[in-house]
Backbone as JSON Lines, residues from 0, in Angstrom:
{"i":0,"aa":"V","n":[62.44,105.08,13.42],"ca":[61.25,104.12,13.35],"c":[61.52,102.97,14.33]}
{"i":1,"aa":"F","n":[62.65,102.49,14.3],"ca":[63.09,101.35,15.26],"c":[62.89,101.74,16.6]}
{"i":2,"aa":"R","n":[63.45,102.91,17.06],"ca":[63.5,103.48,18.31],"c":[62.1,103.49,18.81]}
{"i":3,"aa":"E","n":[61.23,104.22,17.91],"ca":[59.81,104.43,18.4],"c":[59.22,103.03,18.62]}
{"i":4,"aa":"A","n":[59.25,102.15,17.95],"ca":[58.5,100.77,17.96],"c":[59.19,100.04,19.24]}
{"i":5,"aa":"L","n":[60.43,100.04,19.43],"ca":[60.84,99.45,20.69],"c":[60.55,100.04,21.89]}
{"i":6,"aa":"E","n":[60.55,101.48,21.89],"ca":[60.03,102.2,23.09],"c":[58.6,101.81,23.33]}
{"i":7,"aa":"K","n":[57.8,101.8,22.22],"ca":[56.41,101.53,22.43],"c":[56.22,100.09,22.98]}
{"i":8,"aa":"A","n":[56.97,99.27,22.68],"ca":[56.9,97.8,23.16],"c":[57.55,97.65,24.5]}
{"i":9,"aa":"G","n":[57.88,98.91,25.22],"ca":[58.44,98.83,26.56],"c":[59.95,98.72,26.71]}
{"i":10,"aa":"Y","n":[60.66,98.84,25.68],"ca":[62.14,98.67,25.76],"c":[62.72,100.13,26.04]}
{"i":11,"aa":"E","n":[63.84,100.15,26.78],"ca":[64.6,101.38,26.92],"c":[65.6,101.39,25.8]}
{"i":12,"aa":"V","n":[65.66,102.52,24.95],"ca":[66.52,102.5,23.91],"c":[67.57,103.67,23.94]}
{"i":13,"aa":"L","n":[68.79,103.4,23.74],"ca":[69.91,104.4,23.49],"c":[70.11,104.35,21.98]}
{"i":14,"aa":"E","n":[70.42,105.57,21.5],"ca":[70.55,105.72,19.99],"c":[71.9,106.46,19.7]}
{"i":15,"aa":"A","n":[72.54,105.93,18.63],"ca":[73.68,106.63,18.2],"c":[73.7,106.59,16.51]}
{"i":16,"aa":"P","n":[74.38,107.74,16.01],"ca":[74.25,107.97,14.58],"c":[75.32,107.11,13.87]}
{"i":17,"aa":"D","n":[76.27,106.52,14.59],"ca":[77.35,105.69,13.94],"c":[78.05,104.75,14.81]}
{"i":18,"aa":"G","n":[78.79,104.06,14.38],"ca":[79.38,102.94,15.24],"c":[80.32,103.44,16.27]}
{"i":19,"aa":"Q","n":[81.05,104.41,16.04],"ca":[82.06,104.96,16.85],"c":[81.2,105.68,18.0]}
{"i":20,"aa":"T","n":[80.34,106.34,17.81],"ca":[79.33,107.05,18.97],"c":[78.83,105.86,19.72]}
{"i":21,"aa":"G","n":[78.31,104.83,19.04],"ca":[77.58,103.75,19.64],"c":[78.47,103.0,20.62]}
{"i":22,"aa":"L","n":[79.7,102.7,20.22],"ca":[80.57,102.07,21.03],"c":[80.93,102.78,22.32]}
{"i":23,"aa":"R","n":[81.14,104.21,22.13],"ca":[81.39,105.07,23.27],"c":[80.1,105.08,24.23]}
{"i":24,"aa":"I","n":[78.88,105.08,23.75],"ca":[77.84,105.06,24.62],"c":[77.66,103.73,25.29]}
{"i":25,"aa":"F","n":[77.92,102.7,24.49],"ca":[77.93,101.24,25.04],"c":[78.88,101.14,26.29]}
{"i":26,"aa":"R","n":[79.99,101.56,26.19],"ca":[81.05,101.49,27.07],"c":[80.65,102.31,28.4]}
{"i":27,"aa":"Q","n":[79.8,103.4,28.2],"ca":[79.44,104.1,29.43],"c":[78.14,103.47,30.0]}
{"i":28,"aa":"Q","n":[77.32,102.93,29.14],"ca":[76.1,102.29,29.64],"c":[75.89,101.02,28.92]}
{"i":29,"aa":"P","n":[76.47,99.99,29.42],"ca":[76.43,98.7,28.66],"c":[74.87,98.24,28.8]}
{"i":30,"aa":"C","n":[74.45,97.4,27.83],"ca":[73.18,96.87,27.63],"c":[73.12,95.47,27.14]}
{"i":31,"aa":"H","n":[71.88,94.92,27.11],"ca":[71.97,93.47,26.6],"c":[71.97,93.13,25.21]}
{"i":32,"aa":"L","n":[71.52,94.21,24.45],"ca":[71.37,94.01,23.09],"c":[71.74,95.4,22.3]}
{"i":33,"aa":"V","n":[72.43,95.09,21.19],"ca":[72.7,96.18,20.24],"c":[72.21,95.84,18.76]}
{"i":34,"aa":"I","n":[71.48,96.74,18.38],"ca":[71.07,96.72,16.92],"c":[71.89,97.68,16.05]}
{"i":35,"aa":"T","n":[72.66,97.05,15.15],"ca":[73.5,98.03,14.34],"c":[73.19,97.76,12.84]}
{"i":36,"aa":"D","n":[73.17,98.85,12.24],"ca":[73.19,98.9,10.7],"c":[74.61,98.49,10.29]}
{"i":37,"aa":"I","n":[74.75,98.09,9.01],"ca":[76.11,97.68,8.52],"c":[76.83,98.93,7.87]}
{"i":38,"aa":"F","n":[76.08,99.58,7.11],"ca":[76.73,100.72,6.41],"c":[76.41,102.12,7.14]}
{"i":39,"aa":"M","n":[77.47,102.55,7.97],"ca":[77.22,103.82,8.59],"c":[78.57,104.58,8.55]}
{"i":40,"aa":"P","n":[78.46,106.01,8.89],"ca":[79.74,106.79,8.83],"c":[80.57,106.37,9.98]}
{"i":41,"aa":"E","n":[81.67,107.09,9.97],"ca":[82.67,106.8,11.16],"c":[83.26,105.51,11.41]}
{"i":42,"aa":"K","n":[82.31,104.5,11.79],"ca":[82.89,103.14,12.04],"c":[81.65,102.23,11.59]}
{"i":43,"aa":"E","n":[81.85,101.52,10.47],"ca":[80.82,100.79,9.98],"c":[80.42,99.56,10.9]}
{"i":44,"aa":"G","n":[79.39,98.89,10.5],"ca":[78.77,97.83,11.31],"c":[79.52,96.48,11.62]}
{"i":45,"aa":"L","n":[80.19,96.26,10.58],"ca":[81.07,94.83,10.79],"c":[82.23,95.32,11.81]}
{"i":46,"aa":"E","n":[82.81,96.41,11.58],"ca":[83.89,96.68,12.51],"c":[83.23,96.94,13.98]}
{"i":47,"aa":"T","n":[82.19,97.56,13.91],"ca":[81.45,97.75,15.35],"c":[81.24,96.45,16.13]}
{"i":48,"aa":"I","n":[80.68,95.4,15.32],"ca":[80.38,94.03,15.78],"c":[81.69,93.47,16.28]}
{"i":49,"aa":"L","n":[82.69,93.45,15.62],"ca":[83.96,92.93,15.89],"c":[84.63,93.43,17.33]}
{"i":50,"aa":"E","n":[84.43,94.75,17.33],"ca":[84.95,95.48,18.44],"c":[84.02,95.11,19.82]}
{"i":51,"aa":"L","n":[82.73,95.12,19.58],"ca":[81.82,94.73,20.66],"c":[82.12,93.43,21.21]}
{"i":52,"aa":"K","n":[82.18,92.38,20.33],"ca":[82.41,90.89,20.67],"c":[83.77,90.81,21.24]}
{"i":53,"aa":"R","n":[84.78,91.43,20.89],"ca":[86.06,91.41,21.45],"c":[86.03,91.9,22.83]}
{"i":54,"aa":"E","n":[85.33,92.88,23.29],"ca":[85.48,93.36,24.49],"c":[84.24,93.07,25.46]}
{"i":55,"aa":"F","n":[83.19,92.73,24.84],"ca":[81.95,92.18,25.68],"c":[81.36,90.93,25.11]}
{"i":56,"aa":"L","n":[81.82,89.93,25.5],"ca":[81.32,88.61,24.95],"c":[79.9,88.32,25.07]}
{"i":57,"aa":"Y","n":[79.43,88.86,26.19],"ca":[78.04,88.64,26.53],"c":[76.93,89.4,25.67]}
{"i":58,"aa":"V","n":[77.33,90.55,25.04],"ca":[76.4,91.29,24.28],"c":[75.8,90.62,23.19]}
{"i":59,"aa":"K","n":[74.46,90.87,23.01],"ca":[73.66,90.28,21.92],"c":[73.71,91.3,20.79]}
{"i":60,"aa":"I","n":[73.73,90.87,19.58],"ca":[73.69,91.8,18.46],"c":[72.88,91.29,17.5]}
{"i":61,"aa":"I","n":[72.01,92.29,16.83],"ca":[71.26,92.11,15.63],"c":[71.78,93.14,14.65]}
{"i":62,"aa":"A","n":[72.18,92.57,13.48],"ca":[72.83,93.34,12.37],"c":[71.65,93.55,11.37]}
{"i":63,"aa":"V","n":[71.65,94.83,10.76],"ca":[70.64,95.01,9.86],"c":[71.22,95.65,8.6]}
{"i":64,"aa":"S","n":[70.79,95.35,7.36],"ca":[71.33,95.98,6.13],"c":[70.33,95.71,4.93]}
{"i":65,"aa":"G","n":[70.32,96.79,4.24],"ca":[69.59,96.59,2.84],"c":[70.66,96.53,1.71]}
{"i":66,"aa":"G","n":[71.84,96.49,1.99],"ca":[72.87,96.52,1.04],"c":[73.15,97.96,0.45]}
{"i":67,"aa":"M","n":[74.09,97.96,-0.39],"ca":[74.39,99.16,-1.09],"c":[73.92,98.92,-2.51]}
{"i":68,"aa":"T","n":[73.63,99.91,-3.34],"ca":[73.4,99.81,-4.65],"c":[74.63,100.01,-5.48]}
{"i":69,"aa":"W","n":[74.99,98.96,-6.06],"ca":[76.23,99.15,-7.05],"c":[75.7,99.1,-8.38]}
{"i":70,"aa":"P","n":[76.35,99.53,-9.41],"ca":[76.08,99.4,-10.73],"c":[75.79,97.94,-11.27]}
{"i":71,"aa":"Q","n":[76.57,97.08,-10.72],"ca":[76.61,95.76,-11.01],"c":[75.46,94.86,-10.51]}
{"i":72,"aa":"N","n":[74.72,95.36,-9.46],"ca":[73.68,94.47,-8.9],"c":[72.68,95.52,-8.35]}
{"i":73,"aa":"D","n":[71.6,94.79,-7.77],"ca":[70.44,95.61,-7.2],"c":[70.59,95.87,-5.67]}
{"i":74,"aa":"G","n":[71.88,95.56,-5.02],"ca":[72.04,95.66,-3.77],"c":[71.72,94.45,-2.85]}
{"i":75,"aa":"N","n":[71.01,93.55,-3.23],"ca":[70.45,92.43,-2.48],"c":[71.71,91.39,-2.37]}
{"i":76,"aa":"L","n":[72.4,91.22,-3.38],"ca":[73.74,90.37,-3.09],"c":[74.67,90.89,-2.2]}
{"i":77,"aa":"M","n":[74.74,92.3,-2.21],"ca":[75.84,92.97,-1.2],"c":[75.17,92.7,0.17]}
{"i":78,"aa":"A","n":[73.89,92.9,0.43],"ca":[73.25,92.79,1.66],"c":[73.49,91.33,2.35]}
{"i":79,"aa":"E","n":[73.25,90.24,1.36],"ca":[73.35,88.97,1.8],"c":[74.86,88.76,2.24]}
{"i":80,"aa":"T","n":[75.84,89.27,1.48],"ca":[77.2,89.07,1.74],"c":[77.5,89.73,3.11]}
{"i":81,"aa":"V","n":[77.17,90.91,3.35],"ca":[77.63,91.66,4.58],"c":[76.82,90.97,5.81]}
{"i":82,"aa":"L","n":[75.55,90.53,5.67],"ca":[74.85,89.95,6.74],"c":[75.48,88.6,7.21]}
{"i":83,"aa":"E","n":[76.03,87.84,6.17],"ca":[76.72,86.65,6.51],"c":[77.94,86.96,7.17]}
{"i":84,"aa":"A","n":[78.66,87.96,6.73],"ca":[79.91,88.29,7.52],"c":[79.65,88.82,8.99]}
{"i":85,"aa":"A","n":[78.43,89.57,9.09],"ca":[78.11,89.94,10.4],"c":[77.9,88.66,11.45]}
{"i":86,"aa":"E","n":[77.19,87.71,10.91],"ca":[76.98,86.63,11.66],"c":[78.37,85.77,12.01]}
{"i":87,"aa":"R","n":[79.3,85.85,11.03],"ca":[80.67,85.25,11.3],"c":[81.41,85.93,12.26]}
{"i":88,"aa":"L","n":[81.11,87.24,12.34],"ca":[81.83,88.16,13.42],"c":[81.27,88.1,14.75]}
{"i":89,"aa":"G","n":[79.91,87.56,14.92],"ca":[79.33,87.52,16.2],"c":[77.95,87.92,16.24]}
{"i":90,"aa":"A","n":[77.39,88.45,15.19],"ca":[75.89,88.85,15.25],"c":[75.07,87.57,15.62]}
{"i":91,"aa":"D","n":[74.09,87.87,16.56],"ca":[73.3,86.74,16.82],"c":[72.08,86.46,15.93]}
{"i":92,"aa":"R","n":[71.72,87.59,15.39],"ca":[70.64,87.47,14.25],"c":[70.91,88.57,13.14]}
{"i":93,"aa":"T","n":[70.3,88.39,11.9],"ca":[70.49,89.51,10.93],"c":[69.23,89.78,10.39]}
{"i":94,"aa":"L","n":[69.0,90.8,10.0],"ca":[67.63,91.28,9.21],"c":[68.09,92.12,7.89]}
{"i":95,"aa":"H","n":[67.28,91.7,6.89],"ca":[67.61,92.23,5.63],"c":[66.52,93.4,5.41]}
{"i":96,"aa":"K","n":[66.73,94.66,5.29],"ca":[65.92,95.74,5.07],"c":[65.22,95.52,3.77]}
{"i":97,"aa":"P","n":[63.92,95.96,3.5],"ca":[63.13,96.55,4.72],"c":[62.79,95.52,5.66]}
{"i":98,"aa":"V","n":[62.57,95.98,6.93],"ca":[62.21,95.25,7.95],"c":[60.77,95.62,8.56]}
{"i":99,"aa":"T","n":[59.87,94.71,8.72],"ca":[58.65,95.1,9.24],"c":[58.78,95.28,10.87]}
{"i":100,"aa":"I","n":[58.06,96.09,11.49],"ca":[58.05,96.25,12.76],"c":[57.8,95.0,13.63]}
{"i":101,"aa":"Q","n":[56.89,94.28,13.23],"ca":[56.63,92.99,13.89],"c":[57.8,92.03,13.71]}
{"i":102,"aa":"R","n":[58.4,91.96,12.58],"ca":[59.67,91.17,12.44],"c":[60.79,91.54,13.42]}
{"i":103,"aa":"L","n":[61.04,92.95,13.4],"ca":[61.89,93.41,14.33],"c":[61.6,92.99,15.89]}
{"i":104,"aa":"L","n":[60.54,93.3,16.29],"ca":[60.06,92.92,17.7],"c":[60.2,91.58,17.96]}
{"i":105,"aa":"N","n":[59.77,90.66,17.01],"ca":[59.9,89.33,17.12],"c":[61.34,88.82,17.29]}
{"i":106,"aa":"T","n":[62.2,89.49,16.45],"ca":[63.67,89.06,16.49],"c":[64.33,89.71,17.83]}
{"i":107,"aa":"V","n":[63.92,90.84,18.29],"ca":[64.43,91.28,19.52],"c":[63.99,90.36,20.72]}
{"i":108,"aa":"D","n":[62.75,89.88,20.71],"ca":[62.17,89.11,21.85],"c":[62.93,87.77,21.78]}
{"i":109,"aa":"E","n":[63.21,87.2,20.54],"ca":[63.84,85.87,20.5],"c":[65.32,86.12,21.08]}
{"i":110,"aa":"V","n":[66.06,86.98,20.68],"ca":[67.46,87.23,21.06],"c":[67.44,87.39,22.54]}
{"i":111,"aa":"L","n":[66.63,88.27,23.07],"ca":[66.78,88.44,24.53],"c":[66.3,87.32,25.3]}
{"i":112,"aa":"R","n":[65.46,86.35,24.82],"ca":[65.15,85.18,25.55],"c":[66.31,84.27,25.75]}
{"i":113,"aa":"T","n":[67.38,84.55,24.95],"ca":[68.64,83.57,25.08],"c":[69.5,84.1,26.08]}
{"i":114,"aa":"L","n":[69.19,85.15,26.76],"ca":[70.14,85.82,27.75],"c":[70.4,84.8,28.95]}
């Protein structure tokens, strides 16, 4: 859904199923902005953010999460916690799922204006 909306808005999009693949693609084809989910297979988002910022200080990052459902809570507390951690590790903005397309596009525009 994100890819389709971004392409429709005129952005070129490269897509990866996980952080490990995303990092490999980024190293081959660097770009200005990375949008990453936090909970992914292979290499999760916080680790991906840390590695990106360590190697590529200039890259802008938007982290997205809806949290995980744990028996103790509804997932929202977990999402807030991991999104705060993402900011501390270098994410320029965070989005809590569900995210409207308009909010996504506004956030992307906002982050890219700071280049």
